[in-house]
C-alpha positions as CSV (number, residue, x, y, z in Angstrom):
1,M,165.3,99.7,-73.7
2,P,164.9,98.8,-70.0
3,P,164.2,101.8,-67.8
4,G,167.2,101.6,-65.5
5,N,170.0,99.6,-64.0
6,D,168.5,99.0,-60.5
7,H,168.2,95.3,-59.5
8,D,164.5,95.6,-59.0
9,M,164.0,96.5,-62.7
10,T,163.5,92.8,-63.4
11,L,160.3,92.7,-61.3
12,P,156.9,92.8,-63.1
13,V,155.5,96.2,-64.0
14,P,152.5,97.0,-61.8
15,M,149.3,97.1,-63.9
16,T,148.0,100.0,-61.8
17,L,151.0,102.0,-63.0
18,V,150.3,101.0,-66.6
19,K,146.7,102.1,-66.3
20,R,147.7,105.4,-64.6
21,A,150.3,106.1,-67.2
22,L,148.0,105.4,-70.1
23,G,145.1,107.2,-68.4
24,M,147.3,110.3,-68.2
25,A,149.0,110.0,-71.6
26,L,146.0,109.2,-73.9
27,P,143.9,112.3,-73.0
28,V,146.9,114.6,-73.2
29,A,147.8,113.1,-76.6
30,A,144.2,113.5,-77.7
31,A,144.4,117.2,-76.7
32,Y,147.5,117.8,-78.8
33,L,145.8,115.9,-81.7
34,V,143.1,118.5,-81.5
35,I,145.8,121.2,-82.0
36,V,146.9,119.3,-85.1
37,A,143.4,119.3,-86.4
38,G,143.3,123.1,-85.9
39,L,146.6,123.5,-87.9
40,F,145.1,121.3,-90.6
41,V,141.9,123.3,-90.8
42,E,143.7,126.7,-90.9
43,T,146.2,125.7,-93.6
44,I,143.5,124.0,-95.7
45,I,141.2,127.0,-95.5
46,V,143.9,129.5,-96.4
47,G,145.5,127.3,-99.0
48,R,142.2,126.8,-100.8
49,R,141.5,130.6,-100.7
50,L,145.0,132.0,-101.5
51,H,146.6,128.9,-103.1
52,G,150.3,128.2,-103.1
53,S,151.4,131.6,-101.7
54,G,148.9,131.2,-98.8
55,V,150.3,127.8,-97.9
56,A,153.8,129.1,-98.0
57,A,152.9,132.2,-95.9
58,I,151.2,130.0,-93.2
59,G,154.3,127.8,-93.2
60,L,156.6,130.8,-92.7
61,A,154.6,132.9,-90.2
62,G,152.9,129.9,-88.6
63,T,156.3,128.3,-87.9
64,L,157.5,131.6,-86.3
65,S,154.4,131.6,-84.1
66,L,155.1,128.1,-83.0
67,V,158.6,129.1,-82.1
68,L,157.2,131.6,-79.6
69,V,154.4,129.3,-78.3
70,L,156.6,126.3,-77.9
71,S,159.4,128.4,-76.3
72,F,157.0,129.4,-73.6
73,H,156.1,125.8,-73.2
74,A,159.0,126.2,-70.7
75,L,156.7,127.8,-68.2
76,E,154.3,124.9,-68.5
77,I,157.1,122.4,-68.0
78,A,158.5,124.3,-65.0
79,A,155.1,124.8,-63.3
80,Q,154.2,121.2,-64.0
81,A,157.5,119.9,-62.6
82,I,157.0,121.8,-59.3
83,I,153.3,121.3,-59.0
84,S,153.5,117.5,-59.7
85,R,156.2,117.3,-56.9
86,R,154.0,119.1,-54.4
87,F,151.0,117.0,-55.5
88,G,153.0,113.8,-55.0
89,E,154.0,115.1,-51.5
90,G,150.4,116.0,-50.6
91,N,151.3,119.6,-50.1
92,F,148.2,121.1,-51.9
93,K,148.4,124.5,-50.3
94,A,151.7,125.2,-52.2
95,I,150.2,124.5,-55.6
96,G,148.0,127.6,-56.0
97,P,150.8,130.1,-55.5
98,C,152.9,128.3,-58.1
99,L,150.1,128.5,-60.7
100,D,149.4,132.1,-59.9
101,T,153.0,133.0,-60.3
102,G,153.2,131.3,-63.6
103,V,150.1,133.1,-64.9
104,A,151.4,136.5,-63.7
105,L,154.7,135.8,-65.4
106,S,152.9,134.9,-68.6
107,F,151.4,138.4,-69.0
108,V,154.5,140.2,-67.6
109,I,156.6,138.6,-70.3
110,G,154.0,138.1,-73.0
111,V,152.6,141.6,-73.4
112,P,155.9,143.5,-73.9
113,L,157.1,140.7,-76.2
114,S,154.1,140.9,-78.4
115,I,154.4,144.7,-78.8
116,A,158.1,144.4,-79.6
117,L,157.5,141.7,-82.2
118,F,154.8,143.8,-83.9
119,F,157.3,146.5,-84.7
120,M,160.0,144.0,-85.6
121,S,157.9,141.8,-87.9
122,P,158.7,143.6,-91.2
123,W,162.3,143.0,-90.6
124,I,161.8,139.4,-89.5
125,F,160.2,138.5,-92.8
126,S,162.4,140.6,-95.0
127,S,164.6,137.7,-96.0
128,T,161.8,135.9,-97.8
129,D,162.4,135.8,-101.6
130,S,158.7,136.2,-102.6
131,A,157.1,139.6,-102.0
132,E,153.6,138.0,-102.0
133,V,154.5,135.4,-99.4
134,R,156.2,138.1,-97.3
135,R,153.1,140.3,-97.4
136,L,150.8,137.5,-96.5
137,A,153.0,136.2,-93.7
138,L,153.2,139.7,-92.2
139,D,149.5,140.1,-92.3
140,Y,148.8,136.8,-90.6
141,F,151.5,137.2,-87.9
142,C,150.5,140.7,-86.8
143,Y,146.8,139.7,-86.4
144,R,147.9,136.6,-84.4
145,L,150.3,138.5,-82.0
146,P,147.6,140.0,-79.6
147,G,146.7,136.5,-78.5
148,M,150.3,135.5,-77.6
149,P,150.1,136.5,-73.8
150,F,146.9,134.5,-73.5
151,V,148.5,131.5,-75.2
152,I,151.4,131.6,-72.7
153,A,149.1,131.8,-69.7
154,L,146.9,129.0,-71.2
155,L,150.0,126.7,-71.4
156,T,150.8,127.4,-67.8
157,V,147.3,126.5,-66.7
158,I,147.5,123.3,-68.8
159,G,150.6,122.4,-66.8
160,F,148.6,122.7,-63.6
161,F,145.8,120.4,-64.8
162,N,148.2,117.8,-66.1
163,A,150.2,117.9,-62.8
164,I,147.2,117.2,-60.7
165,S,146.2,114.3,-63.0
166,R,143.2,115.9,-64.7
167,P,144.3,115.7,-68.4
168,K,140.7,115.5,-69.7
169,V,140.1,119.1,-68.8
170,P,142.7,120.5,-71.3
171,A,141.4,118.0,-73.9
172,F,137.8,119.4,-73.5
173,V,139.0,123.0,-73.7
174,Y,141.2,122.3,-76.7
175,A,138.3,120.7,-78.5
176,T,136.1,123.7,-77.9
177,V,138.8,126.1,-79.0
178,L,139.3,124.1,-82.2
179,I,135.6,124.5,-83.1
180,I,135.7,128.2,-82.4
181,N,138.9,128.7,-84.4
182,G,137.8,126.6,-87.4
183,V,134.4,128.4,-87.7
184,L,135.9,131.8,-87.3
185,C,138.8,131.1,-89.6
186,H,136.3,130.0,-92.4
187,A,134.1,133.0,-91.8
188,L,136.8,135.7,-91.6
189,V,139.0,134.3,-94.4
190,N,136.1,133.9,-96.8
191,G,133.7,136.6,-95.6
192,A,130.9,134.2,-94.6
193,W,127.8,134.9,-92.6
194,G,127.9,138.6,-93.0
195,L,131.4,138.9,-91.6
196,P,134.1,141.0,-93.5
197,E,136.3,139.1,-95.9
198,M,139.8,139.4,-94.4
199,G,141.8,136.8,-96.2
200,I,144.8,135.6,-94.3
201,K,144.3,138.3,-91.7
202,G,141.1,136.6,-90.7
203,A,143.1,133.4,-90.0
204,G,145.4,135.3,-87.6
205,L,142.5,137.0,-85.9
206,A,140.6,133.7,-85.5
207,Q,143.7,132.4,-83.7
208,T,143.7,135.3,-81.3
209,I,140.0,135.1,-80.5
210,A,140.3,131.3,-79.9
211,A,143.3,131.8,-77.5
212,V,141.4,134.4,-75.4
213,T,138.4,132.2,-75.3
214,G,140.4,129.2,-74.2
215,F,142.1,131.1,-71.4
216,A,138.7,132.4,-70.3
217,M,137.3,128.9,-70.1
218,F,140.3,127.8,-67.9
219,V,139.7,130.7,-65.6
220,M,136.1,129.8,-65.1
221,L,137.1,126.2,-64.3
222,L,139.7,127.4,-61.8
223,M,137.1,129.6,-60.1
224,Q,135.1,126.6,-59.0
225,K,134.9,126.3,-55.2
226,E,136.5,122.9,-55.1
227,M,139.6,124.2,-56.9
228,R,140.0,127.3,-54.8
229,R,139.4,125.5,-51.5
230,K,141.8,122.6,-52.2
231,F,144.6,124.3,-54.2
232,H,144.1,128.1,-53.4
233,V,144.4,129.1,-57.0
234,L,143.8,132.6,-58.4
235,E,144.3,134.2,-55.1
236,F,147.7,135.8,-56.1
237,R,148.6,136.3,-52.4
238,G,151.3,133.7,-52.5
239,V,153.1,135.2,-55.5
240,T,156.6,136.0,-54.3
241,R,160.0,136.8,-55.9
242,T,161.4,133.6,-54.4
243,L,158.7,131.4,-56.1
244,A,159.1,133.4,-59.4
245,K,162.9,132.8,-59.3
246,S,162.3,129.1,-58.7
247,L,160.0,128.9,-61.7
248,L,162.3,130.9,-63.9
249,K,165.4,129.0,-62.9
250,L,163.7,125.7,-63.8
251,A,162.1,127.2,-67.0
252,A,165.2,129.0,-68.3
253,P,167.0,125.9,-69.7
254,V,163.7,124.7,-71.2
255,F,163.1,128.1,-72.7
256,V,166.6,128.3,-74.2
257,Q,166.1,124.8,-75.6
258,Q,162.7,125.5,-77.0
259,F,163.5,128.9,-78.4
260,L,166.8,127.9,-80.0
261,G,165.3,124.6,-81.1
262,N,162.2,126.0,-82.6
263,F,164.0,129.1,-84.0
264,G,166.3,126.5,-85.6
265,M,163.2,125.0,-87.2
266,Y,162.3,128.5,-88.5
267,L,165.7,128.7,-90.1
268,F,165.0,125.3,-91.5
269,V,162.0,126.8,-93.2
270,V,164.1,129.8,-94.3
271,I,166.6,127.4,-95.9
272,N,163.8,125.8,-97.9
273,S,162.5,129.2,-98.9
274,C,166.0,130.0,-100.3
275,V,165.9,127.0,-102.7
276,P,165.7,128.5,-106.2
277,D,162.6,126.6,-107.4
278,G,159.9,129.2,-107.2
279,G,158.7,128.2,-103.8
280,V,158.1,124.6,-104.6
281,S,160.4,123.3,-101.8
282,L,158.9,125.7,-99.3
283,S,155.3,124.6,-100.2
284,A,156.2,120.9,-100.1
285,S,158.1,121.3,-96.8
286,T,155.1,123.1,-95.3
287,I,152.7,120.4,-96.3
288,A,155.0,117.6,-95.0
289,R,155.5,119.4,-91.7
290,Q,151.8,119.9,-91.2
291,I,151.2,116.2,-91.8
292,G,154.1,115.4,-89.6
293,Y,152.4,117.3,-86.7
294,L,149.9,114.4,-86.7
295,T,152.5,112.5,-84.8
296,Y,154.8,115.1,-83.3
297,L,152.2,117.1,-81.3
298,P,150.3,114.1,-79.9
299,S,153.7,112.6,-79.0
300,L,154.2,115.8,-76.9
301,G,151.1,114.6,-75.0
302,F,152.8,111.3,-74.1
303,G,155.9,113.3,-73.1
304,I,153.8,115.6,-70.9
305,A,152.3,112.6,-69.3
306,A,155.8,111.1,-68.7
307,A,157.0,114.4,-67.2
308,T,154.0,114.5,-64.8
309,L,154.1,110.9,-63.7
310,V,157.9,111.1,-63.2
311,G,157.6,114.2,-61.1
312,Q,154.7,112.8,-59.0
313,R,156.5,109.5,-58.4
314,L,159.8,111.2,-57.4
315,G,157.8,113.5,-55.1
316,A,156.4,110.4,-53.5
317,R,159.9,109.0,-53.2
318,Q,159.3,106.2,-55.7
319,P,162.2,106.5,-58.1
320,R,161.7,103.0,-59.6
321,R,158.0,103.7,-60.4
322,A,159.1,107.1,-61.9
323,A,161.4,105.3,-64.3
324,L,158.8,102.7,-65.2
325,A,156.2,105.4,-65.8
326,G,158.5,107.2,-68.2
327,F,159.2,103.9,-70.0
328,I,155.5,103.0,-70.3
329,C,154.7,106.4,-71.8
330,W,157.5,106.0,-74.3
331,Q,156.3,102.6,-75.4
332,A,152.8,103.8,-76.0
333,G,154.0,106.9,-77.8
334,A,156.4,105.0,-79.9
335,I,153.7,102.5,-81.0
336,F,151.5,105.5,-82.1
337,M,154.3,107.3,-83.9
338,V,155.7,104.3,-85.8
339,T,152.1,103.4,-86.9
340,T,151.4,106.9,-88.2
341,G,154.8,107.0,-89.8
342,L,153.9,103.9,-91.8
343,C,150.7,105.7,-92.9
344,F,152.8,108.6,-94.1
345,I,154.9,106.3,-96.2
346,F,152.1,104.3,-97.8
347,F,149.2,106.7,-97.8
348,W,151.0,110.0,-98.6
349,E,149.0,110.9,-101.7
350,P,145.5,111.5,-100.1
351,L,147.2,113.4,-97.3
352,V,149.0,115.8,-99.7
353,K,145.8,116.3,-101.7
354,L,144.1,117.8,-98.7
355,F,146.3,120.8,-99.1
356,I,146.6,121.2,-102.9
357,A,144.6,120.2,-105.9
358,S,145.6,119.7,-109.5
359,G,144.0,122.9,-110.8
360,S,140.6,121.7,-112.0
361,H,138.8,124.9,-111.0
362,D,138.7,128.3,-112.6
363,V,141.8,129.4,-110.5
364,P,144.5,126.7,-110.2
365,R,145.4,125.7,-106.7
366,M,149.0,125.8,-107.5
367,T,150.5,128.3,-110.1
368,A,150.6,125.5,-112.8
369,A,150.0,121.8,-113.3
370,D,153.7,121.1,-113.3
371,D,154.1,123.0,-109.9
372,Y,151.4,120.7,-108.5
373,A,153.3,117.6,-109.7
374,R,156.7,118.9,-108.3
375,V,155.2,119.8,-104.9
376,S,153.5,116.4,-104.7
377,R,156.6,114.5,-105.7
378,I,158.9,116.3,-103.1
379,A,156.3,116.0,-100.4
380,H,156.1,112.3,-101.1
381,W,159.9,111.9,-100.4
382,L,159.7,114.1,-97.4
383,L,156.9,112.0,-95.9
384,I,159.0,108.8,-96.4
385,I,161.9,110.3,-94.5
386,I,159.6,111.6,-91.7
387,G,157.9,108.2,-91.5
388,I,161.3,106.5,-91.0
389,H,162.6,108.8,-88.3
390,Q,159.5,108.5,-86.1
391,I,161.2,106.0,-83.8
392,F,164.0,108.5,-83.0
393,E,161.6,111.4,-82.5
394,S,159.5,109.3,-80.0
395,V,162.6,109.0,-77.8
396,N,163.6,112.6,-78.1
397,T,160.1,113.9,-77.3
398,I,158.9,111.5,-74.6
399,I,162.1,110.4,-72.9
400,G,163.3,114.0,-73.1
401,K,160.2,115.3,-71.4
402,A,160.5,112.6,-68.7
403,L,164.0,113.8,-67.9
404,Q,162.7,117.4,-67.8
405,G,160.0,116.3,-65.4
406,A,162.7,115.0,-63.1
407,G,164.4,118.3,-63.2
408,A,167.2,117.5,-65.7
409,T,166.3,120.5,-67.8
410,M,169.9,121.7,-68.3
411,F,171.0,118.3,-69.7
412,V,168.2,118.1,-72.2
413,M,168.7,121.7,-73.3
414,T,172.5,121.2,-73.8
415,V,172.1,118.1,-75.9
416,S,169.2,119.3,-78.0
417,V,170.6,122.7,-78.7
418,A,174.1,121.5,-79.5
419,A,172.8,118.8,-81.9
420,Q,170.5,121.2,-83.7
421,W,172.9,124.2,-84.1
422,L,176.2,122.3,-84.6
423,L,174.9,119.3,-86.6
424,F,171.4,119.8,-88.1
425,L,171.4,123.4,-89.4
426,P,174.9,123.3,-91.0
427,L,174.1,119.9,-92.6
428,A,170.7,121.1,-93.8
429,W,172.2,124.2,-95.4
430,Y,174.9,122.1,-97.1
431,L,172.6,119.4,-98.4
432,A,169.8,121.7,-99.4
433,L,171.7,124.6,-101.0
434,K,175.3,123.5,-101.7
435,L,174.5,120.0,-102.9
436,E,171.2,121.3,-104.4
437,L,169.1,118.5,-102.8
438,G,166.5,121.0,-101.7
439,A,163.9,120.1,-99.1
440,I,164.8,116.4,-99.3
441,G,168.4,117.1,-98.3
442,S,167.3,119.3,-95.3
443,Q,164.8,116.7,-94.1
444,F,167.5,114.0,-94.3
445,A,169.7,116.2,-92.1
446,M,166.9,116.4,-89.5
447,A,166.7,112.6,-89.5
448,I,170.5,112.3,-88.7
449,Q,170.1,114.8,-85.8
450,L,167.1,113.0,-84.3
451,A,169.0,109.7,-84.3
452,V,172.1,111.2,-82.5
453,V,170.0,112.9,-79.8
454,A,167.9,109.7,-79.3
455,M,171.0,107.6,-78.6
456,I,172.2,110.2,-76.0
457,F,168.8,110.4,-74.2
458,I,168.5,106.6,-74.1
459,F,171.9,106.4,-72.4
460,K,170.9,109.1,-69.9
461,F,167.6,107.5,-69.1
462,R,169.2,104.1,-68.4
463,S,171.4,105.7,-65.8
464,S,170.1,106.5,-62.3
465,G,171.5,109.9,-61.6
466,W,168.4,111.8,-62.8
467,R,166.2,110.1,-60.2
468,H,167.8,111.8,-57.3
469,K,167.7,115.4,-58.6
470,R,166.0,117.9,-56.2
471,V,163.3,120.3,-57.5
């Protein structure tokens, strides 16, 4: 897939650009891989303590939490798009006010939202068939909610560090937060080291403490003299309505896309929870999705790198290099995703066994041995489908983010939302429930959606109109 139609696209790719693209993409991808490890740790700890119902509850409430977190990824994308342009232009004094505005908006939006969701959460989980899963999901979600404003602010700060080409900083903070979250999750879920035994509530509380800690670490890094002198961050004197409107205008399409897209994924989970098989499809789908995050979240890292480099190159009035940078990031991300997809296909069994065991202990990990076999079998087929559609997902995630970094947020939103709500969800419902194909049918519907969106994004990226959009 050549990056464009300009005549100079046939010239050799500068190695300096390749090194810069990979130098940006790999640390960001590593940071998101750390997030995957955190999800793994949390699900494994809860699953081994509370068994099948715990895995299902994390799948339900954890997915809803990701809906919220990834929706406000919009502020990160908007701040990063503007800051990377100003960085490419050399206008460093305009960077601090943009970051400060994003952080202020994070708390102005995040605090009321968390309070509202606390009171709405019993209704949100009321459609779940299992009373036990519903109770556990509610406990986890409510203890995780207080950290939501800090997570939103944390994402905005990450956008700043990525935009100024310092991706190793978020990677370091993420690694620290992972350790804190994992240790606290183990201690609070199981009552270790003299701490109270809180069960799944402890997992939610550990997430909140880790989020607050991560944001505090970023604040300390931003308070360094070099940062404040060069970029004028955390002064809050440059926060204006005009700048807030600019951020929100750019973020709104991304927010709509992320919210509807990730809420669609929550409905995907709900569809699997409605399959009348005693929660087997929900458990298998949860396990397969957690394993799938091994590629999806790191691929977001390649996408963030593509968005940053595209924005910086366009700000420096180098549209050809912007296209090449996006293409290089996609190539690297596609190699990673296809390779891990093959691992899902051929090494699925040890991955699935990380989450469930065959019941050799006093209390079975699943409700019965046949449940273990059924979950394992369905998860196997789900991982085969996920492994096959990795190439399409690499285009959607990385090329889509490159287009957003150029300011084409409305186009990406329209295509993504339309494909999910008009194609994916109706088809998933029909295949899973009407044709009684369960989780396998709904995952197949996702593969079809990803293929359609990938073809549209490729066509758009090959055009040249996005290179001239003003931000």
